[in-house]
Steps between C-alpha positions, in 0.01 A plus 500: 500500500172601668503659845478255787161491667451567869318264738385613845454208740328511838576249778826433318655353814242219496529180304263606220648846459858376512436247223345772287795731567752237394306405187437855381863591571624199303277604210642849462267712713595783728376386841362714781456299821269597785411346835483596868805283576797722418766242585361241260452766231863608523623141486287421196595823322870435556469149367310606187752777433770239441344441157273804456609851589144632459363397840369735767271474802280686745321428825127481425206450733222428253232606749594868476451727199795724587729197509385403151558854373852510642598161355350561156663844482836350597462234229433774246797704622733201469372340179280770342235244413249251642381224271391211722351495850490169689268518803603211726446620856247299697404380845290224654380382839365145479214530744130436446231766492434496875867532593612747235527839667442839343873565536577186297240597239635853465857371468407259219291753310734796544805311372350276232216712359537864601875473439438377145246779439754761615773342288289508187389859563858617547664298222257576218581870519853410389384244243247712311747639245663176386259234626580226748406175670361437848500152650309428821553184703192297584455141615255212479281716724410704193297196387373344822476606860594322821390526859865523606525877443210726397738794464725317256204380293359852482837651413572258216147516361529879515811487282293349218276806487785744554706345220211508253412857593860614448523312170195682367590840643854517367480310171482834319855564615618157383532386860413136556403354839479129579466279805721194550353248743733226627387174650698327774848654486772376733618829650539639854145640466357156576804338662661748742370713786509864386337817629314541170400131478514321836523120498526236768497121486128501425539713183859465376592258222796403717233277648494191269125469545445852367756451223343180374147638530589785267707281268203268443306792353758565226432278195843571348654346809729764649491828688568805291807710570548875474680466166185350346317819588782731392514340155133575439538857626794557267292375207203722589738796517633438150377599155403136448207571734414839349130416461446343842341728758244472779561127536545275801769248405501192723828313549398214723603167351134423439374548857209718393382225264418250772 
């Protein structure tokens, strides 16, 4: 039997990351969980260990290079390998250009773009010998911008270039890099009020007006869920996708078509 592969997941305490962790774990991967929320990480790790003994975790602040180095090194010490990196961490402040402050801008860019850059830089050094897969998380903003958040638009558009650059740079090491861009996904990112993605009644899909407005833009007739995204990420991480690199894969129920 071949050695189990190792997946390193950022923002694992969030809805997207948790779904990926569960799916990879159920499909025989060793799972290394990271987030800034230690309590949620411990709870998720303990739950996954009921069926998979190869689960570990680390606190990771994606904005800081030293935090990346510590977490990647710990993953290597525990599992002696790194095969898949899932870059999920992101932030948004839904304010227009005139109201978006430099602090908001820096927060969005440092977490969702600089954090991904640092993750790729750190991870590829461990992947160069045996190859690997890097998956970055985009959104519909990789295809079209909105006045609701210039920082978010810039961050997601930036991921397109970063992903393609990494795909070209590291193909010689058999490292693939792709971008997965979800449409309207029903998660706390657009429903709840969080420090990394504040919402109130004017922006949350708890508001039926906002919910229905988004739903009308989805030709397939339902919001996506985090499992829809995880399934695509698992596929892109597999040998079945061995010739896919540098791509932006939209999972949006047809929203980008209309």
